[in-house]
N, C-alpha and C positions, 0 to 999 in steps of 0.2 A: 431345441435351442438351449434350454436350461442345462441339460447335461453337457453340452459343448462348452458353455460358459464355466460350469463347475470344473470341468476337466482342465480348462485353460488356467483357472486360478490355482488349482492344485499343482499344475506344472510350474507356474510362476513361483509358488512358495517352495516347492520341493527343489527348485533349481539353486537355491541359495548356497548350500554347501559346495556345490560344484563351481559356482561363480567365485566363492571364497578361495577355492584352490587355484582358480585362474588368476585371481588377484595376487596370490602368493607367487605366481609365475611372472607377474609384472604386467597384467592386462587390465587392471582396474585402477582406482585412484584414491588420493589421500583425503583425509577429513578436512584439512585446511591447506591450501596451496600458498606457501610462503615464498619469498624471494630467495634466489640462490645464495644470497649473502648470509642467510641464516645457517648457523652451525648445525650439523646433523644431529647433535645431541639435544637441541632445543626442544622443549615441550611447550605445547599450547594449553594453557589452563582456561577452562570455561566454568561458568556458574549456572549450568542448566538445572542443577538441583540445589540452588542456593548455597553452594559451597564450592571452593576451588577444586577442580578435578582435571587430570590429564584428559584431553579430548579423546584420545584413543582408548581410554579406560572408562569413558562415560557411555553407558548403554542406552543412548538416545541418538537419533539421527540429528546431528547438529553441524552446521558449517560455521567456521569462525574466520573472519578476515582480520588479521592483526594490523597494527598501525603501519608496519613495514609493507605489508601486502597492499594496503589502501594507497600508500604513497607510490608504490611501484606501478600501480594501475592508473593512477590519476583520478581516483574515485572522489567525487565531490558531493554526491547526494544519495539518498536512500534508493532512488531509481537506478543509479549506476550499479548498486550492489546486485540487483537481479541478474545482470549480465554474467556474473561469476558464481552464482549460487544455483545449484540444481534444484528444481521444483519450486522456484520463486519467480513470480511475475508481478509487475506493478502496472495497474491500469489507471490512466489519467484522463479518460474520456467519459463525459456524462452530459446528456441534454444539450448536444450541439456545441460542446466546448472541449478543448483539450489543453488543460493548463494545471497549475498547481493549486487551484481551488478544489480539486477533486483528486483523491488517491485511494485506490483499493489495493490492498496487499493480498495476493493470492498465493497460498502455499498448497502444493500438491493438487491444484485444480479445484480447490474449494472456493468457488467464486461467491463472494457475498452479494446479497440482494441490493444493498445500498451502502453508502459510506458510513451510515450510522449503525449498521448491523454488521460489524466486522467479524470475519472468521479468524483473523490474525491481528493481534495488537502489538503495539510498540512499548518499549520500556527504556528508561535511562537508569542504569545501575539497579535494575529491578523495580523501579518505581513506575507504575502504569501511567500511560498517556491515553486518555479516553478517545481523543480525536485521531482519526486516521490521517489527517492532513497537517497536524501540528508540527511533527518532527520530520523535516525534509533535508535539513542542512547537516552535513557531517563536520562537526567542529573538532577535528583532531582527536578522535577517540583512541583509547588503548586498543580496543578491538570491537568488532560487531559480531554478535552471535545470532544466527538464524536457527531456531529450534523448530523441528518439523514433527508433526503429530500433535495430538491434544496435550496441552501443558496446563490444564486447569488445576491439577493437584498443587503445583507450586506457584503458578503465576495468576491463577484466578480468572476473572471475567474476560470474555471475548478472546480466549486463546484456544478456540475450538479446533483450529487446524494447525496452529503453531504460534510462535512468538518471535519478535525481533528485539534483542536487548543490546543497547549501546552502552558499553562499559567505558567510563571516563578514566583519564589518567590520574595517577596520584601525584601529590606534590613531590618534587625531587629533593634530594638531600643537600644539594648545593645549587647555587644560582646558575641558571641556564636560560638561554633565549634562542629563538629561531625566527627567521623572516623568510617568507616565500613570495615570489612574484612571478606572474605569468602574463604573457601577452600572446594574442592569437588573431587569426583572421576573423572578419566580421565583428570587430571590436570586442572579441573575447578577452577578458582579463581577470586576474585574481591577485589580491594582496592579502597576505595572512601573516600575523605576528603573534608570538606567544612568549611568555616569560614565566618563570617559576623558581621557587627556592624557599629557604627557611626565612621566616620573619623573626622568630625567636628560636634560636638553635635548640633542637630537641623537643620543642613544645608546639610551635605554630609554623605551618608551611602553607604555601599558596601556589596556584597555577592560574594564569589568566591568558585569554586569547581574544583577538579581534580579527575579523576578516570581511572582505567584500569580494563577491564572485559575480561576474556578469557575462552575458553572452548576447550577441546580436542575433536577431531572427534569421533563419535560413531561407524563408520563403517570401517573395515579394507579393504584396497585395495587388492583384491585377486590377482591382477596382479603384485603388488609390495609389497611383504610380509614385514610386520612391519610398513607400512605407513598407517596412518588413514586419512579418508576422512571426511571433515566437520570442521576442525580446524578454530576457529575464535578468533580474538583479537581486542579489541577496546580501544583506548585511547581518552580521551576527557577532555576538560577544559572549564569552563565558568567564566565570570566576569560580574557582574552587578554593576553599580554605579548610585546612585540616588541623585538628587539635589532638595532641597526644600528651595529656597530662600525666599519664602513667604508662608503663610498658604494656599493660594488658587492656588499655582502653583507648579507643580512637573515635573521634567525631569528625565527620566530613560534611560540609555544606557546599552545595553546587548550584549555580544559577546559570541559566541560558536565556538570552534574548535574541530573537531573530526577526527579520523583516523581509518579506518578498514583495518586490515592487516590479511588476511585469507589464509589458505592453499587450496589445491585442494578440489573442492566442492563435496558434497555427493549426487550423482545422480546415480540411477540405470536404467537399460535398459531392457525392455521386448520386444523381437524381435518376429515378426510374421513369420520369415524365419530362416532357419538354415544356418550358414556360417561355412565352413570347410577350413583348410589350405591345402597346396599341398600334405601332407601325409595322408589326410583324417580325421585328428583329428578335433573334433568339437570345434570351437572357440566361436561361438555365438549359443546357443541352440534355437530351435523353441519353443516358449511358447504359441502360438496361440491356441484358442479353437473353432474357427468358421471361416467361409469365406464368402465373398461377391462376388459371381461369382468366378473369378480366383484370388481374393485378399484374402489371409488368414489374419485374424486379431483377435480381442478380442470381445467377447459378454458378457454382464453382468459385474459382479465385477472382477476387475483385479486380477490375481493371485499374490502370493508372489514371491520374487526374486528367479530366478533359482540358482542352486548350482554353486559355483565358481564366483559369482557376489556379490557386484559391482566390476568392474575390468576396470581400465583405464590406458593408457600410460601417466604417470605423473612423469617420471624420469627426474631429472634436469641434463641434459647432456650438454657438451660444444656446441652441435648443438642448443639446446634450448637457451643457454646463448647468442650465436651469433644472434639468431633470436630476442631476447628481446633487444639486444644492437643496433639493426638496426633502425635508425630514419626514414627510408623511409615510407612516407605516414602516419606517426604518428601524432596525435593531442596532445599527451603528450610527453614531453621529456623522453627518455628511463630511465634516472636516477630517475625519479619520478614514474616509473611503477614497477610492481612486479619483483622479482628476480628469479622467477620460476613459476610453475603452482600455480594459486591462484589469489587473488584480492588485490589490493592496492587502497584505495579510501580516499580522504580527502575532508572535508566539512567545509566551513567557513561561519559563519552567524554573521551579525551585524545589530542592529536596535536601533533607538532612538524614544522614546515616550514622547510627551509633552502634559500636561493637565493643562488648565487654567480655573478656575472657576471665570468668570467675574461678577457673581452676577445675581440676578433676575432669577435664575434657568437656566442660560445659561453657558455651558461649551464648550470651544474650544479645539480641540485635533488635534495632528499631529502624524503620524506614518511614519517613513522613514526606509527602509530596504534594505539590500544587501546580496546576497547569491552567493557562488562560490563553485561548486563541480567538482572534477576531479577524474575519476575512470578508472582503467585499469585492465583487467582480462584475464587470459590465461587458457584455458581448453582443454581437449581432446574431440573434437567434436564427434568422432565416438563412444565414450562410451564403448569401450572394449579394452583389452590389447592383443597385438599380435606383434611378431617380425619375423613371419615366412611367412606371405603372401607377395609375391613380390610386389613392388611398380611399377605400370605401367608408372609412370611419367618419362619423359626423360629430365626434367629440370636439369641444372647444380646444383650440390649440393644436389640433392634429396636423401633421405634415401634409403637404399636397401629394407627396409620393409615398408608396408603400415601403415600410421599413419595420423592423422588429427589434429594437434595442431592449435588452433584458438584464436586470440587475439581480444577482444572487448574493446573499450575505448571511453570516451566521456568527454567533458568539457561543463558545464552548468553554466550560470551566469544570474543573474537578479537584477534589481534595481526597487524599488517601493516607491511610495509616496502617502499618503492618508491624507486629511484634512477633518475635519467634525466639525459641531456645533450641540450640543444637548441642548434641552430645556425640563426641568422638574421642575416645581415650586411646586409640590405636588398637583396640581389641576387636573382636568379631562383630560387635553390635554398634550400630550408629542410629541416631534418632534426631528428628526435627519435629517440633510442634509449634503452632502459632495461630494467630488470628489476624484478620484484616478487615478494613472498612474502606468503602469507596462511595463518594457522593459526587455524581456527575450531572451537569445540566446542559441542555442544548436549547438555543433559541434561534430560529432561522426565518428568513423572509425572501420572497422573490417578487420582482416588480418590473413592469414594462409592458408595452403593447404597441400595435400600430396606431392606437388612438391618442388621445391627449394625455401625454405623460405628466404625471403629477396631479392628475385630476381623478376621474372616476375609476380608472383602471390601473392605478399605480401598482398595487401590491397584493400578494397573497401572503399574509403574515401568520405564521403558526404561533400558537402559545408555547410556552416553555415545556420541555419534557425533562424528567428527572429520573435518575437511577440511584437507589440506595442499596448497597450490597454489603452484607456481612458474611464473612467466611471464617471457618475454622479448618485448619489443615494439619496434616502430619506426614512424615516420611520415616519409615522404619526399614533398616537394612540389617541383614545378618549373613555373616560369612560361614556357611555350613562347613566347607572345607577351604583350605587355602586357594583352591581354584574355583569353587562354586559359591555364588552369592544369590540371595533373593531380596528383593525390595518391594515393600507394599506402601504405596502413597495414596492419599485421598484428601478430598476437600468437601465439606458440607457447606453449601452456599444458600443464602436467602436473598433473592432479588426482589425488590419492591419498585414497581414502575409507576410513575405519575405523569399525567398529562393535564395541562392547565389551559384555561381560556386565554386568547390573545389579549394584549394590554388594553385595547379599546373595548373589550367585551364582545360577546357574540350572541346572536339569537339563532338557536337551532330550530329550523322551520318545521321539522317533522320528527316522529319517533323512529325513523328508519335506523338511526345509529345510537342515539342517546335521548333521554327524556326531552321532549319539546319545551322550549322556553328560553328566557334570557339568562346568560351567564356573565357575571361581572368579570372584568379583566383580572387575570391571575387566579380566578376561582378554579377549583378542581373539577375536571371533566371526567377523568377515569383513573382508576387505581387497581393494580393487580399485584399479587405476591406469588412468587414461584420458589419452591424449595427443591434442591437437587443435591445429590451426592455423586461426585466424580472420582472413581477409584483408578489406580494404575498399579499393575503388578509387573515386575521385571525380574527375569532370571538371567544371570550372565555367568559364563564359564570361560576360564582362561585355558584354552587348548594348549598353548605354550606361554612362557613369560612374555612373548611378543605378539600373541594373537588372542583376541577375545571374541566370543560369539554371544549373542543375547537374543531373547525372545520376550515380547511384552504384550500386554493387553491394557488399553486405556479407554476411558470414556470421556467424551466432551459434551458439554451443554452450552448452547449459545442462547443468551437471554432473549426474551420476547421483545416486541416493540408495539408502539401504538401508531395507528393511522388516524390523524386528526385534521390534517390540512383541509380536507374537503368538507369539514363541518362548518367552516366559518362563513363562506360566501354563497353556498348553493341554496337555491330555492327548494321548497318542499318537493316540487316535481323533479328537480335535478337530483336531489338526495335519493329519491326513490329509484331513479334511473341508475345511480351509482350502486345502490344496494342490490338492484336486480342484476347488475353486472358482476356481483360477487364481492364488492368491497366490504371490509369489516374494520372495526376500530381496534380490537384486541386480537392478538395472535399468540400461539403457543411457542415455547422454546424449541429450537432445533436440537437434535441429539446425534451423537456419533459414537459408534462402537468400532474401535481401531485395533487391529492386530498387526504386529510387526516383528520381523526377525532380521538380524544383521550380523556383520562381522567387521572387526577393525584390527589393525595391527601395523607392524613394521618389519622390514626385512633388510638384510645386507647392511647391518650396522646402522640402521635408521636412515639409509639412503632412499629406501622405498617406503612410503607411507600410504596406507589405503583404508578405505571405508566403503561398506556396501550395506544397503537396507532394502528389504522388500516388505510391502505393507498392503493391507486390505481393510477397507472401512465401509461401514453401513451408515449412510447419512439419511436420517429419517426426519419427518416434519420439516423438510427443507423449505426455507422462506424464499419466495421469488417475487420480483418486482412485477406487479401487474399494472399495466398502463391502460387507462380508459380515456378516450377522447370523446367529449360530449359537448353539446350546446345546450345551455340552460334555457328551457322554454320560456322562462319568465322575462329575460331581457336579451336573449340571443348571444350572451357572452360565451365565448369558446373556452373550455377548460381542458387541460391535459392533466389528468389525475393519476398519481402514482401511489400505489399501496403495496405493502409487504404482506403476503399471505402464505400460509402453510399449504403449498400445492404440490410438493415434490417428495420423492424418495429416490436416492441414487446409491448405487454400489460403486465404490471407488477403489482403485488399486494401482500399484506402481512399483518401480525400481529406481534406486538412486545409487550412484557410485562416484567416488572421488579418488584421485591418485596424484601423487607427486613423486618424481624420481630424480635424484641428483646423480647424473651419469658420472660426473667427476666434480672436482672442486670449482670448475668454471661453468658447467652447463646443467641447468635444471629444466625438466619437462613437467608440465602439469596438465591435467585434464579432469573434467567432470561431466556427468551427464545424468539425465533422468528421463524416465518414461512414466507418465501419469495418465491413466485412462479412467473413464467413467461410463457406467451403463445406467441411463435413466430408467427407473422402474415405473414411476408415476410422476405425472406433471400436468398441470393445467396452466396454459399460456394463451389466454384469449387473443392477445394482440398478434401472436405468431399464427394462431389458427385463422384469424381473420385475414391475414396476409396470404398464407400458403394453403389453407384448407386442411392442414394436418392436425389431427386431434390426438393421435397416439404417438408419443415421443419415446416409446420403449426402445432401449438399446442405443439411444443417441448420446453424444458427448456433451458435457457441460460447456456452455458458451464462455467466451473471453479467457479461456485457459489453454495454454499450449500443451499438446500431447507430448512433444519431444523438446528437450532443451539440452544444450551442451556448450562447453567452452574448452579451449586448449591454449596453452601458453608455452613459449620458449624464452628462457632467460639465460643470457650468456654474460659472464663477467671475467675480466682479466686485468691484472695489474699492468699499468703503463708507466709507472714511475715508482719512486720509493714509497710514496704514501697516496697514490692516486689509482683509482680503479675505473676502467672504461666498461660500459655495459650496453647491451642491446636487448630489446625485449619486443616480442610480438604476442598479441592476444587476439584470439578468434572466438566469437560468440555466435550462437545459433538459437533461434526460437522458432518452432513450427507455427504455422498460421493458426489463427483462432476463429471460431465460428461466431457470427454475430448474433445468432439466436439458436434455440433448441431444435430447430428443424434440421440443422447441420447442412443446409443447402448453400449457404454463402459464407465464405471465409476470406481472411486476409492472406497475402503471400507470405511465404516463409521469410524470416528476417535474419540477416547475417551482418556481422560487423567485424572489421579488422582494424586494430589499433597498433601502431608501431612507435617505439621510443628508442632514442639513441642518446648517450651522454657519458659523462664522466664525473667523478667526485670522490670525496672521502668523508670522514665523520664531520668535517667542518664545512664542506662546500659541495654543492651538487648542481650541475647544469645539464639540462636535457632539451632536445628538440623532439617534437612529437607530431603525429598526425592521427586523428581519430576518424573513423568511418572512411578508411583509405580508399575504398572502391565506390564511395558515394552511393551506398545502397539506399533506395528510397522506399522500401517496403513499409507499409503502415504498421506501427507497433500495436495499435488498437483501432477498433472500429465498432460502431454501434448503429443499430437500426434507428432511422430518424424520419421525420416528416418533411415534405415540401410545403413550405408556408407561402401562400400568396394572398392577395387581397380578398379572394372569395372563399378561402379555406376549403376548397373542393377536394384537396388531397389529404385532409387531416384524419379521416376516419381509419385509414390503414397506413402502415409505414409506406412511404413513397421514396425512400432513398436511404443512403448510408453516410453518416458523418465519420470521416476518417482522421485519425491523428497523424500529423506530419512531423517527422523526426528531424533531429539536427543533422545537417549534411556535413560533408568533409570539412575538417578544421585543421589548420596547421598552427603550431604554436611553439613557444619557447618558455621553459620554466626554470627558475633558479631558486635554490634554498641555501641559506647561510645559517649555520648553527654557532652560537657563542658559548 
């Protein structure tokens, strides 16, 4: 088997030169697919190496969506970007919910073990955002860059598999404004306005924007007739002010405020068991199609939703209002949380960028950033509607019927500072050196149960965790010949991790995880420091002035994490059970050794633009979420404990290609695709083993990651008047199904989507009609193993079902933009 795998990888890597020749014949695709309105001579500049470079001359696999491309596709969120970016997938499902309180960014199949242990981070103008859920709204950027492969050398922490950088627009030289409005089916609407121009001619300029985007849910709650699941509303505002006191000095301050106010999330449940009420009526049907020993479950592609679903208890009753008004154990003031089932999240971002060209090819730069995210979400954890099954809880105030409302909330803050000096005098040598600092904190809580809400079982509150990261980085480039260049980049990073006791203090009942005793609120529970060096070496060669090939090696390190939630409430007996199950407080960083080769270029007078990359990575010390369900012997309280542990090693490899081809001045074709595979070498997954009986996961594919993805577009434009252009556009996207766990026995259906747009306009006005998800494809974009929760908790020990994300269905709409 080893020799076969080795031969396959050798074939994969050796095939690149031949694929590059195929690209030159017009069979692959471009690094960034722009609208046909773009002139063939246009270049796309990216900042993948902290300086502006032509994307086709940048020896890194990077996809860039320009503002024109974003508008042409109707992109509104980070989630939308994954449809048009090879090797990018966004997962929004966790713990029985599918909404914007959770977001995992997966590049090349590197699935993170949790939202706090990202493998890909987001940035605004190069300023890091520690939270994976903070940035979700696309507020009219200049472009969005998706960098693939380890980016630690230049971008630092949690860029293990890649980085997403949102580049904001600069202030215009003259006063300009724009207004966009959209209306669509299911109460979809958008209103966006922007204005910019000089405040003091030649000295101060600005750009400001406001927007509201909303959509009605696509799925009716079968338990609450008339209520739709999946409502979302976003309000956002931005302000950028630029100062240019001298021709060689620029200062830019940028701020973003956004708010997500969403209704009950759209999640379906496929149960492997049947649940009946006391009269014998079926409450939850059995949808299983196979069994592992005595455990019924799902094999192959998941079925569609059973009749009568989705169905959840999401009625906003006085009981729920009392629950949400209770401040006990909360990390967010109740008045800043949701007023019913759903999500309320606010995100604040501020950064300042300074650039000073001191002469002789030297530029000094500074980036200062601050982020603050607060989110609170209430959902029905059991994922079915019922008011007839008796509640076994004896807690004061418990409902008569079984229900499981659950609140999840978090506060995330970070401050960052970067300084760097760059040298480029047009000669063969270029250099960048700099230093960075990041201080990020997280404080989360979860609360709710079938018992008396707001009393004994309200919350599991974690203490704060903190990351302090210092880094020193460099990038050295040398042009050996006019065609051959070599670059050596690197970062030395010191990560110090802290874990603190919850605000009310905790008593650790045993020495299973930490010294026994009482810890005052906010006192230090654990501290670890990790030191790592992450190098990158790139060699690139210009085969012709219009074709470049490159090869690189890079190393990624993902910081460690602490597992402390289970310290706060467990008895000594329960802590020992958790320790026996393999849970630990501190874990080691993940590492990645990544090898990549690629080709980029253009042909036929820039009418054909293409890019291709092949890569191979060794992912060691992989962190995996290990979930332990246990009952505390001291009080029979049920706990669902999740901890991140170093239990895996995976070999990763894949191919990526992008192409755009302007057939003539009217018609442009675009396509991209990726193949990302993984071979698990080592893995411990007790929950999966408990379900399937499988202990050896060798050769399996990482869960939650599509092996294949692709998109294609057709854009046609033709003048219909002296100054008016008509256009028609169709976009097709495809993501192969994902496995719900490492056994690879259960997967989602392949997902496709077709969007169509027709319209006309010019530089001042644009009107279009559109339909998204034309064929109303209902394939689940995400799915996770889950438990069937009932009043006896008899199905809690092993996964008893799958929670599936429900996507937005076919939508018709009309959008208009006016530019002043």
